[in-house]
N, CA, C and O atoms as a Tripos MOL2 file, in Angstrom:
@<TRIPOS>MOLECULE
protein
  256   255    64     0     0
PROTEIN
NO_CHARGES

@<TRIPOS>ATOM
      1 N          96.1540  -94.9150  -16.8850 N.3       1 MET1
      2 CA         96.2710  -94.1270  -15.6820 C.3       1 MET1
      3 C          95.2130  -94.5640  -14.6710 C.2       1 MET1
      4 O          94.2050  -95.1810  -15.0150 O.2       1 MET1
      5 N          95.4700  -94.2330  -13.4550 N.am      2 ASN2
      6 CA         94.5490  -94.5440  -12.3870 C.3       2 ASN2
      7 C          93.2530  -93.7440  -12.5450 C.2       2 ASN2
      8 O          93.2680  -92.6050  -13.0100 O.2       2 ASN2
      9 N          92.1400  -94.3540  -12.1550 N.am      3 LYS3
     10 CA         90.8490  -93.6690  -12.2720 C.3       3 LYS3
     11 C          90.8070  -92.3900  -11.4440 C.2       3 LYS3
     12 O          90.1810  -91.4100  -11.8460 O.2       3 LYS3
     13 N          91.4700  -92.3940  -10.2920 N.am      4 ALA4
     14 CA         91.4730  -91.2030   -9.4270 C.3       4 ALA4
     15 C          92.1620  -90.0310  -10.1230 C.2       4 ALA4
     16 O          91.7370  -88.8850   -9.9690 O.2       4 ALA4
     17 N          93.2180  -90.3050  -10.8840 N.am      5 VAL5
     18 CA         93.9240  -89.2410  -11.5950 C.3       5 VAL5
     19 C          93.0130  -88.6510  -12.6630 C.2       5 VAL5
     20 O          92.9450  -87.4320  -12.8160 O.2       5 VAL5
     21 N          92.3150  -89.5040  -13.3990 N.am      6 TRP6
     22 CA         91.3940  -89.0060  -14.4180 C.3       6 TRP6
     23 C          90.2540  -88.2160  -13.7890 C.2       6 TRP6
     24 O          89.8000  -87.2210  -14.3540 O.2       6 TRP6
     25 N          89.7860  -88.6590  -12.6130 N.am      7 MET7
     26 CA         88.7390  -87.9240  -11.9070 C.3       7 MET7
     27 C          89.2530  -86.5440  -11.5050 C.2       7 MET7
     28 O          88.5410  -85.5500  -11.6480 O.2       7 MET7
     29 N          90.4660  -86.4810  -11.0100 N.am      8 ALA8
     30 CA         91.0590  -85.2020  -10.6080 C.3       8 ALA8
     31 C          91.2020  -84.2660  -11.8050 C.2       8 ALA8
     32 O          90.8870  -83.0790  -11.7110 O.2       8 ALA8
     33 N          91.6730  -84.7960  -12.9220 N.am      9 ILE9
     34 CA         91.8180  -83.9770  -14.1280 C.3       9 ILE9
     35 C          90.4540  -83.4550  -14.5850 C.2       9 ILE9
     36 O          90.3210  -82.2900  -14.9610 O.2       9 ILE9
     37 N          89.4590  -84.3150  -14.5490 N.am     10 GLY10
     38 CA         88.1150  -83.9010  -14.9310 C.3      10 GLY10
     39 C          87.5710  -82.8070  -14.0210 C.2      10 GLY10
     40 O          86.9540  -81.8570  -14.5010 O.2      10 GLY10
     41 N          87.7890  -82.9280  -12.7210 N.am     11 LEU11
     42 CA         87.3140  -81.9140  -11.7900 C.3      11 LEU11
     43 C          88.0340  -80.5920  -11.9850 C.2      11 LEU11
     44 O          87.4200  -79.5310  -11.8690 O.2      11 LEU11
     45 N          89.3250  -80.6390  -12.2800 N.am     12 VAL12
     46 CA         90.0730  -79.4020  -12.5530 C.3      12 VAL12
     47 C          89.4880  -78.7080  -13.7770 C.2      12 VAL12
     48 O          89.3170  -77.4890  -13.7740 O.2      12 VAL12
     49 N          89.1840  -79.4630  -14.8110 N.am     13 LEU13
     50 CA         88.6030  -78.8720  -16.0200 C.3      13 LEU13
     51 C          87.2300  -78.2620  -15.7440 C.2      13 LEU13
     52 O          86.9020  -77.2030  -16.2780 O.2      13 LEU13
     53 N          86.4320  -78.9250  -14.9150 N.am     14 VAL14
     54 CA         85.1190  -78.3840  -14.5590 C.3      14 VAL14
     55 C          85.2790  -77.0630  -13.8150 C.2      14 VAL14
     56 O          84.6250  -76.0760  -14.1510 O.2      14 VAL14
     57 N          86.1460  -77.0430  -12.8080 N.am     15 VAL15
     58 CA         86.3330  -75.8280  -12.0170 C.3      15 VAL15
     59 C          86.9080  -74.7070  -12.8810 C.2      15 VAL15
     60 O          86.4730  -73.5600  -12.7750 O.2      15 VAL15
     61 N          87.8700  -75.0240  -13.7240 N.am     16 GLU16
     62 CA         88.4610  -74.0040  -14.6020 C.3      16 GLU16
     63 C          87.4530  -73.4690  -15.6040 C.2      16 GLU16
     64 O          87.5450  -72.3080  -16.0040 O.2      16 GLU16
     65 N          86.5080  -74.2720  -16.0130 N.am     17 GLY17
     66 CA         85.5150  -73.8420  -16.9920 C.3      17 GLY17
     67 C          84.3770  -73.0270  -16.4110 C.2      17 GLY17
     68 O          83.6450  -72.3770  -17.1580 O.2      17 GLY17
     69 N          84.2070  -73.0460  -15.0850 N.am     18 LEU18
     70 CA         83.0940  -72.3150  -14.4800 C.3      18 LEU18
     71 C          83.2260  -70.8050  -14.6460 C.2      18 LEU18
     72 O          82.2220  -70.1250  -14.8560 O.2      18 LEU18
     73 N          84.4300  -70.2720  -14.5590 N.am     19 GLY19
     74 CA         84.6290  -68.8270  -14.6960 C.3      19 GLY19
     75 C          84.1350  -68.2820  -16.0210 C.2      19 GLY19
     76 O          83.2600  -67.4170  -16.0440 O.2      19 GLY19
     77 N          84.6850  -68.7770  -17.1360 N.am     20 PRO20
     78 CA         84.2210  -68.2530  -18.4250 C.3      20 PRO20
     79 C          82.7570  -68.6020  -18.7340 C.2      20 PRO20
     80 O          82.0940  -67.8810  -19.4800 O.2      20 PRO20
     81 N          82.2540  -69.7010  -18.1650 N.am     21 LEU21
     82 CA         80.8710  -70.0870  -18.4220 C.3      21 LEU21
     83 C          79.8890  -69.1670  -17.7060 C.2      21 LEU21
     84 O          78.9090  -68.7190  -18.3010 O.2      21 LEU21
     85 N          80.1470  -68.8830  -16.4310 N.am     22 LEU22
     86 CA         79.1850  -68.1430  -15.6140 C.3      22 LEU22
     87 C          79.3870  -66.6240  -15.6390 C.2      22 LEU22
     88 O          78.4220  -65.8670  -15.5270 O.2      22 LEU22
     89 N          80.6360  -66.1810  -15.7850 N.am     23 ALA23
     90 CA         80.9090  -64.7390  -15.7540 C.3      23 ALA23
     91 C          81.9970  -64.3970  -16.7610 C.2      23 ALA23
     92 O          83.1280  -64.1070  -16.3720 O.2      23 ALA23
     93 N          81.6740  -64.4260  -18.0450 N.am     24 PRO24
     94 CA         82.7110  -64.2150  -19.0570 C.3      24 PRO24
     95 C          83.3770  -62.8430  -18.9850 C.2      24 PRO24
     96 O          84.5850  -62.7350  -19.1940 O.2      24 PRO24
     97 N          82.6090  -61.7980  -18.6920 N.am     25 ARG25
     98 CA         83.2250  -60.4620  -18.6200 C.3      25 ARG25
     99 C          84.1780  -60.3490  -17.4350 C.2      25 ARG25
    100 O          85.2910  -59.8420  -17.5730 O.2      25 ARG25
    101 N          83.7420  -60.8190  -16.2820 N.am     26 GLY26
    102 CA         84.5920  -60.7840  -15.0950 C.3      26 GLY26
    103 C          85.8360  -61.6370  -15.2750 C.2      26 GLY26
    104 O          86.9240  -61.2580  -14.8410 O.2      26 GLY26
    105 N          85.6750  -62.7940  -15.9190 N.am     27 TRP27
    106 CA         86.8010  -63.6880  -16.1670 C.3      27 TRP27
    107 C          87.7990  -63.0250  -17.1130 C.2      27 TRP27
    108 O          89.0080  -63.1030  -16.8980 O.2      27 TRP27
    109 N          87.2960  -62.3770  -18.1520 N.am     28 ARG28
    110 CA         88.1670  -61.6910  -19.1070 C.3      28 ARG28
    111 C          88.9450  -60.5690  -18.4160 C.2      28 ARG28
    112 O          90.1340  -60.3810  -18.6750 O.2      28 ARG28
    113 N          88.2670  -59.8220  -17.5330 N.am     29 GLU29
    114 CA         88.9220  -58.7410  -16.7920 C.3      29 GLU29
    115 C          90.0050  -59.3020  -15.8600 C.2      29 GLU29
    116 O          91.0890  -58.7280  -15.7510 O.2      29 GLU29
    117 N          89.7140  -60.4110  -15.1960 N.am     30 MET30
    118 CA         90.6890  -61.0270  -14.3060 C.3      30 MET30
    119 C          91.9260  -61.4800  -15.0850 C.2      30 MET30
    120 O          93.0550  -61.2620  -14.6460 O.2      30 MET30
    121 N          91.7090  -62.1040  -16.2300 N.am     31 VAL31
    122 CA         92.8280  -62.5590  -17.0580 C.3      31 VAL31
    123 C          93.6350  -61.3620  -17.5520 C.2      31 VAL31
    124 O          94.8630  -61.4200  -17.6130 O.2      31 VAL31
    125 N          92.9500  -60.2830  -17.9030 N.am     32 SER32
    126 CA         93.6400  -59.0800  -18.3440 C.3      32 SER32
    127 C          94.5140  -58.5110  -17.2270 C.2      32 SER32
    128 O          95.6570  -58.1250  -17.4690 O.2      32 SER32
    129 N          93.9800  -58.4590  -16.0090 N.am     33 GLN33
    130 CA         94.7610  -57.9580  -14.8760 C.3      33 GLN33
    131 C          95.9330  -58.8700  -14.5590 C.2      33 GLN33
    132 O          97.0170  -58.3920  -14.2270 O.2      33 GLN33
    133 N          95.7300  -60.1760  -14.6580 N.am     34 LEU34
    134 CA         96.8300  -61.1110  -14.4040 C.3      34 LEU34
    135 C          97.9440  -60.9490  -15.4330 C.2      34 LEU34
    136 O          99.1240  -61.0680  -15.1020 O.2      34 LEU34
    137 N          97.5720  -60.6800  -16.6720 N.am     35 SER35
    138 CA         98.5930  -60.5540  -17.7210 C.3      35 SER35
    139 C          99.4570  -59.3140  -17.5200 C.2      35 SER35
    140 O         100.5470  -59.2250  -18.0860 O.2      35 SER35
    141 N          98.9870  -58.3580  -16.7250 N.am     36 GLN36
    142 CA         99.7530  -57.1440  -16.4750 C.3      36 GLN36
    143 C         100.6540  -57.2570  -15.2470 C.2      36 GLN36
    144 O         101.4340  -56.3450  -14.9730 O.2      36 GLN36
    145 N         100.5600  -58.3610  -14.5060 N.am     37 GLN37
    146 CA        101.3840  -58.5580  -13.3080 C.3      37 GLN37
    147 C         102.8160  -58.9020  -13.7160 C.2      37 GLN37
    148 O         103.0560  -59.4630  -14.7850 O.2      37 GLN37
    149 N         103.7590  -58.5530  -12.8410 N.am     38 ASN38
    150 CA        105.1410  -58.9250  -13.1340 C.3      38 ASN38
    151 C         105.3580  -60.4070  -12.8250 C.2      38 ASN38
    152 O         104.5110  -61.0540  -12.2100 O.2      38 ASN38
    153 N         106.4950  -60.9290  -13.2560 N.am     39 ASP39
    154 CA        106.7650  -62.3560  -13.1290 C.3      39 ASP39
    155 C         106.7840  -62.8280  -11.6780 C.2      39 ASP39
    156 O         106.2920  -63.9140  -11.3750 O.2      39 ASP39
    157 N         107.3470  -62.0230  -10.7830 N.am     40 ASN40
    158 CA        107.4210  -62.4430   -9.3840 C.3      40 ASN40
    159 C         106.0390  -62.5790   -8.7590 C.2      40 ASN40
    160 O         105.8020  -63.5060   -7.9840 O.2      40 ASN40
    161 N         105.1290  -61.6750   -9.0810 N.am     41 ALA41
    162 CA        103.7690  -61.7610   -8.5480 C.3      41 ALA41
    163 C         103.0720  -63.0240   -9.0690 C.2      41 ALA41
    164 O         102.3730  -63.7070   -8.3210 O.2      41 ALA41
    165 N         103.2670  -63.3220  -10.3420 N.am     42 LEU42
    166 CA        102.6600  -64.5270  -10.9100 C.3      42 LEU42
    167 C         103.2590  -65.7920  -10.2910 C.2      42 LEU42
    168 O         102.5530  -66.7770  -10.0740 O.2      42 LEU42
    169 N         104.5560  -65.7590  -10.0100 N.am     43 ARG43
    170 CA        105.1860  -66.9090   -9.3580 C.3      43 ARG43
    171 C         104.6150  -67.1200   -7.9580 C.2      43 ARG43
    172 O         104.3690  -68.2550   -7.5510 O.2      43 ARG43
    173 N         104.4040  -66.0310   -7.2230 N.am     44 ARG44
    174 CA        103.8190  -66.1480   -5.8750 C.3      44 ARG44
    175 C         102.4060  -66.7160   -5.9490 C.2      44 ARG44
    176 O         102.0360  -67.5790   -5.1530 O.2      44 ARG44
    177 N         101.6210  -66.2350   -6.9000 N.am     45 ILE45
    178 CA        100.2620  -66.7480   -7.0640 C.3      45 ILE45
    179 C         100.3040  -68.2320   -7.4040 C.2      45 ILE45
    180 O          99.5770  -69.0300   -6.8120 O.2      45 ILE45
    181 N         101.1480  -68.5990   -8.3500 N.am     46 GLY46
    182 CA        101.2810  -70.0010   -8.7330 C.3      46 GLY46
    183 C         101.7580  -70.8610   -7.5790 C.2      46 GLY46
    184 O         101.2630  -71.9710   -7.3850 O.2      46 GLY46
    185 N         102.7080  -70.3610   -6.8150 N.am     47 GLY47
    186 CA        103.2070  -71.1160   -5.6660 C.3      47 GLY47
    187 C         102.1260  -71.3490   -4.6280 C.2      47 GLY47
    188 O         102.0110  -72.4430   -4.0760 O.2      47 GLY47
    189 N         101.3370  -70.3270   -4.3650 N.am     48 CYS48
    190 CA        100.2320  -70.4780   -3.4040 C.3      48 CYS48
    191 C          99.2190  -71.5090   -3.8930 C.2      48 CYS48
    192 O          98.7110  -72.3070   -3.1050 O.2      48 CYS48
    193 N          98.9280  -71.4910   -5.1850 N.am     49 LEU49
    194 CA         97.9810  -72.4630   -5.7340 C.3      49 LEU49
    195 C          98.5260  -73.8910   -5.6490 C.2      49 LEU49
    196 O          97.7840  -74.8260   -5.3480 O.2      49 LEU49
    197 N          99.8130  -74.0500   -5.9130 N.am     50 VAL50
    198 CA        100.4350  -75.3770   -5.8200 C.3      50 VAL50
    199 C         100.3970  -75.8810   -4.3800 C.2      50 VAL50
    200 O         100.0610  -77.0400   -4.1360 O.2      50 VAL50
    201 N         100.7390  -75.0220   -3.4340 N.am     51 VAL51
    202 CA        100.7260  -75.4260   -2.0200 C.3      51 VAL51
    203 C          99.3040  -75.7820   -1.5810 C.2      51 VAL51
    204 O          99.0920  -76.8140   -0.9450 O.2      51 VAL51
    205 N          98.3330  -74.9340   -1.9180 N.am     52 ALA52
    206 CA         96.9450  -75.2030   -1.5380 C.3      52 ALA52
    207 C          96.4520  -76.5110   -2.1560 C.2      52 ALA52
    208 O          95.8130  -77.3190   -1.4810 O.2      52 ALA52
    209 N          96.7450  -76.7150   -3.4250 N.am     53 GLY53
    210 CA         96.3370  -77.9500   -4.0880 C.3      53 GLY53
    211 C          97.0020  -79.1740   -3.4990 C.2      53 GLY53
    212 O          96.3730  -80.2250   -3.3750 O.2      53 GLY53
    213 N          98.2660  -79.0510   -3.1350 N.am     54 SER54
    214 CA         98.9810  -80.1670   -2.5250 C.3      54 SER54
    215 C          98.3960  -80.5210   -1.1630 C.2      54 SER54
    216 O          98.2590  -81.6980   -0.8290 O.2      54 SER54
    217 N          98.0560  -79.5150   -0.3860 N.am     55 ILE55
    218 CA         97.4640  -79.7600    0.9350 C.3      55 ILE55
    219 C          96.1090  -80.4420    0.7910 C.2      55 ILE55
    220 O          95.8080  -81.3910    1.5140 O.2      55 ILE55
    221 N          95.2990  -79.9620   -0.1330 N.am     56 ILE56
    222 CA         93.9880  -80.5790   -0.3490 C.3      56 ILE56
    223 C          94.1450  -82.0210   -0.8190 C.2      56 ILE56
    224 O          93.4500  -82.9110   -0.3300 O.2      56 ILE56
    225 N          95.0450  -82.2560   -1.7560 N.am     57 ALA57
    226 CA         95.2690  -83.6180   -2.2480 C.3      57 ALA57
    227 C          95.7680  -84.5310   -1.1280 C.2      57 ALA57
    228 O          95.3400  -85.6810   -1.0310 O.2      57 ALA57
    229 N          96.6560  -84.0350   -0.2970 N.am     58 TYR58
    230 CA         97.1810  -84.8130    0.8210 C.3      58 TYR58
    231 C          96.0470  -85.1490    1.7980 C.2      58 TYR58
    232 O          95.9440  -86.2850    2.2610 O.2      58 TYR58
    233 N          95.2060  -84.1750    2.1070 N.am     59 MET59
    234 CA         94.0970  -84.4160    3.0230 C.3      59 MET59
    235 C          93.1110  -85.4410    2.4450 C.2      59 MET59
    236 O          92.6170  -86.3090    3.1640 O.2      59 MET59
    237 N          92.8350  -85.3330    1.1590 N.am     60 MET60
    238 CA         91.9130  -86.2800    0.5350 C.3      60 MET60
    239 C          92.5170  -87.6880    0.4730 C.2      60 MET60
    240 O          91.8140  -88.6830    0.6480 O.2      60 MET60
    241 N          93.8230  -87.7540    0.2230 N.am     61 TYR61
    242 CA         94.4920  -89.0610    0.1560 C.3      61 TYR61
    243 C          94.4580  -89.7430    1.5220 C.2      61 TYR61
    244 O          94.2330  -90.9500    1.6110 O.2      61 TYR61
    245 N          94.6840  -88.9650    2.5880 N.am     62 ASN62
    246 CA         94.6820  -89.5440    3.9300 C.3      62 ASN62
    247 C          93.2850  -89.9400    4.4060 C.2      62 ASN62
    248 O          93.1520  -90.8050    5.2710 O.2      62 ASN62
    249 N          92.2460  -89.3190    3.8510 N.am     63 SER63
    250 CA         90.8850  -89.6660    4.2730 C.3      63 SER63
    251 C          90.3420  -90.8890    3.5630 C.2      63 SER63
    252 O          89.2770  -91.3870    3.9270 O.2      63 SER63
    253 N          91.0480  -91.3840    2.5600 N.am     64 MET64
    254 CA         90.5790  -92.5630    1.8060 C.3      64 MET64
    255 C          90.8030  -93.8300    2.5870 C.2      64 MET64
    256 O          90.4720  -94.9150    2.1110 O.2      64 MET64
@<TRIPOS>BOND
     1     1     2 1
     2     2     3 1
     3     3     4 2
     4     3     5 am
     5     5     6 1
     6     6     7 1
     7     7     8 2
     8     7     9 am
     9     9    10 1
    10    10    11 1
    11    11    12 2
    12    11    13 am
    13    13    14 1
    14    14    15 1
    15    15    16 2
    16    15    17 am
    17    17    18 1
    18    18    19 1
    19    19    20 2
    20    19    21 am
    21    21    22 1
    22    22    23 1
    23    23    24 2
    24    23    25 am
    25    25    26 1
    26    26    27 1
    27    27    28 2
    28    27    29 am
    29    29    30 1
    30    30    31 1
    31    31    32 2
    32    31    33 am
    33    33    34 1
    34    34    35 1
    35    35    36 2
    36    35    37 am
    37    37    38 1
    38    38    39 1
    39    39    40 2
    40    39    41 am
    41    41    42 1
    42    42    43 1
    43    43    44 2
    44    43    45 am
    45    45    46 1
    46    46    47 1
    47    47    48 2
    48    47    49 am
    49    49    50 1
    50    50    51 1
    51    51    52 2
    52    51    53 am
    53    53    54 1
    54    54    55 1
    55    55    56 2
    56    55    57 am
    57    57    58 1
    58    58    59 1
    59    59    60 2
    60    59    61 am
    61    61    62 1
    62    62    63 1
    63    63    64 2
    64    63    65 am
    65    65    66 1
    66    66    67 1
    67    67    68 2
    68    67    69 am
    69    69    70 1
    70    70    71 1
    71    71    72 2
    72    71    73 am
    73    73    74 1
    74    74    75 1
    75    75    76 2
    76    75    77 am
    77    77    78 1
    78    78    79 1
    79    79    80 2
    80    79    81 am
    81    81    82 1
    82    82    83 1
    83    83    84 2
    84    83    85 am
    85    85    86 1
    86    86    87 1
    87    87    88 2
    88    87    89 am
    89    89    90 1
    90    90    91 1
    91    91    92 2
    92    91    93 am
    93    93    94 1
    94    94    95 1
    95    95    96 2
    96    95    97 am
    97    97    98 1
    98    98    99 1
    99    99   100 2
   100    99   101 am
   101   101   102 1
   102   102   103 1
   103   103   104 2
   104   103   105 am
   105   105   106 1
   106   106   107 1
   107   107   108 2
   108   107   109 am
   109   109   110 1
   110   110   111 1
   111   111   112 2
   112   111   113 am
   113   113   114 1
   114   114   115 1
   115   115   116 2
   116   115   117 am
   117   117   118 1
   118   118   119 1
   119   119   120 2
   120   119   121 am
   121   121   122 1
   122   122   123 1
   123   123   124 2
   124   123   125 am
   125   125   126 1
   126   126   127 1
   127   127   128 2
   128   127   129 am
   129   129   130 1
   130   130   131 1
   131   131   132 2
   132   131   133 am
   133   133   134 1
   134   134   135 1
   135   135   136 2
   136   135   137 am
   137   137   138 1
   138   138   139 1
   139   139   140 2
   140   139   141 am
   141   141   142 1
   142   142   143 1
   143   143   144 2
   144   143   145 am
   145   145   146 1
   146   146   147 1
   147   147   148 2
   148   147   149 am
   149   149   150 1
   150   150   151 1
   151   151   152 2
   152   151   153 am
   153   153   154 1
   154   154   155 1
   155   155   156 2
   156   155   157 am
   157   157   158 1
   158   158   159 1
   159   159   160 2
   160   159   161 am
   161   161   162 1
   162   162   163 1
   163   163   164 2
   164   163   165 am
   165   165   166 1
   166   166   167 1
   167   167   168 2
   168   167   169 am
   169   169   170 1
   170   170   171 1
   171   171   172 2
   172   171   173 am
   173   173   174 1
   174   174   175 1
   175   175   176 2
   176   175   177 am
   177   177   178 1
   178   178   179 1
   179   179   180 2
   180   179   181 am
   181   181   182 1
   182   182   183 1
   183   183   184 2
   184   183   185 am
   185   185   186 1
   186   186   187 1
   187   187   188 2
   188   187   189 am
   189   189   190 1
   190   190   191 1
   191   191   192 2
   192   191   193 am
   193   193   194 1
   194   194   195 1
   195   195   196 2
   196   195   197 am
   197   197   198 1
   198   198   199 1
   199   199   200 2
   200   199   201 am
   201   201   202 1
   202   202   203 1
   203   203   204 2
   204   203   205 am
   205   205   206 1
   206   206   207 1
   207   207   208 2
   208   207   209 am
   209   209   210 1
   210   210   211 1
   211   211   212 2
   212   211   213 am
   213   213   214 1
   214   214   215 1
   215   215   216 2
   216   215   217 am
   217   217   218 1
   218   218   219 1
   219   219   220 2
   220   219   221 am
   221   221   222 1
   222   222   223 1
   223   223   224 2
   224   223   225 am
   225   225   226 1
   226   226   227 1
   227   227   228 2
   228   227   229 am
   229   229   230 1
   230   230   231 1
   231   231   232 2
   232   231   233 am
   233   233   234 1
   234   234   235 1
   235   235   236 2
   236   235   237 am
   237   237   238 1
   238   238   239 1
   239   239   240 2
   240   239   241 am
   241   241   242 1
   242   242   243 1
   243   243   244 2
   244   243   245 am
   245   245   246 1
   246   246   247 1
   247   247   248 2
   248   247   249 am
   249   249   250 1
   250   250   251 1
   251   251   252 2
   252   251   253 am
   253   253   254 1
   254   254   255 1
   255   255   256 2
@<TRIPOS>SUBSTRUCTURE
     1 MET1         2 RESIDUE 1 A MET
     2 ASN2         6 RESIDUE 1 A ASN
     3 LYS3        10 RESIDUE 1 A LYS
     4 ALA4        14 RESIDUE 1 A ALA
     5 VAL5        18 RESIDUE 1 A VAL
     6 TRP6        22 RESIDUE 1 A TRP
     7 MET7        26 RESIDUE 1 A MET
     8 ALA8        30 RESIDUE 1 A ALA
     9 ILE9        34 RESIDUE 1 A ILE
    10 GLY10       38 RESIDUE 1 A GLY
    11 LEU11       42 RESIDUE 1 A LEU
    12 VAL12       46 RESIDUE 1 A VAL
    13 LEU13       50 RESIDUE 1 A LEU
    14 VAL14       54 RESIDUE 1 A VAL
    15 VAL15       58 RESIDUE 1 A VAL
    16 GLU16       62 RESIDUE 1 A GLU
    17 GLY17       66 RESIDUE 1 A GLY
    18 LEU18       70 RESIDUE 1 A LEU
    19 GLY19       74 RESIDUE 1 A GLY
    20 PRO20       78 RESIDUE 1 A PRO
    21 LEU21       82 RESIDUE 1 A LEU
    22 LEU22       86 RESIDUE 1 A LEU
    23 ALA23       90 RESIDUE 1 A ALA
    24 PRO24       94 RESIDUE 1 A PRO
    25 ARG25       98 RESIDUE 1 A ARG
    26 GLY26      102 RESIDUE 1 A GLY
    27 TRP27      106 RESIDUE 1 A TRP
    28 ARG28      110 RESIDUE 1 A ARG
    29 GLU29      114 RESIDUE 1 A GLU
    30 MET30      118 RESIDUE 1 A MET
    31 VAL31      122 RESIDUE 1 A VAL
    32 SER32      126 RESIDUE 1 A SER
    33 GLN33      130 RESIDUE 1 A GLN
    34 LEU34      134 RESIDUE 1 A LEU
    35 SER35      138 RESIDUE 1 A SER
    36 GLN36      142 RESIDUE 1 A GLN
    37 GLN37      146 RESIDUE 1 A GLN
    38 ASN38      150 RESIDUE 1 A ASN
    39 ASP39      154 RESIDUE 1 A ASP
    40 ASN40      158 RESIDUE 1 A ASN
    41 ALA41      162 RESIDUE 1 A ALA
    42 LEU42      166 RESIDUE 1 A LEU
    43 ARG43      170 RESIDUE 1 A ARG
    44 ARG44      174 RESIDUE 1 A ARG
    45 ILE45      178 RESIDUE 1 A ILE
    46 GLY46      182 RESIDUE 1 A GLY
    47 GLY47      186 RESIDUE 1 A GLY
    48 CYS48      190 RESIDUE 1 A CYS
    49 LEU49      194 RESIDUE 1 A LEU
    50 VAL50      198 RESIDUE 1 A VAL
    51 VAL51      202 RESIDUE 1 A VAL
    52 ALA52      206 RESIDUE 1 A ALA
    53 GLY53      210 RESIDUE 1 A GLY
    54 SER54      214 RESIDUE 1 A SER
    55 ILE55      218 RESIDUE 1 A ILE
    56 ILE56      222 RESIDUE 1 A ILE
    57 ALA57      226 RESIDUE 1 A ALA
    58 TYR58      230 RESIDUE 1 A TYR
    59 MET59      234 RESIDUE 1 A MET
    60 MET60      238 RESIDUE 1 A MET
    61 TYR61      242 RESIDUE 1 A TYR
    62 ASN62      246 RESIDUE 1 A ASN
    63 SER63      250 RESIDUE 1 A SER
    64 MET64      254 RESIDUE 1 A MET
């Protein structure tokens, strides 16, 4: 795979790991609240994250 893809995967893992590392109780509460959401709310959250991530990736790709 391309080095940039591995760098992106590594950065995602770092960012995802910061929550449980720095604030385990708050992270656990957030996960608990998310698990109680209905499917449509979770789809909207996921869609927003995909769009935001795509925009950031597009901006970074164009700045290279």
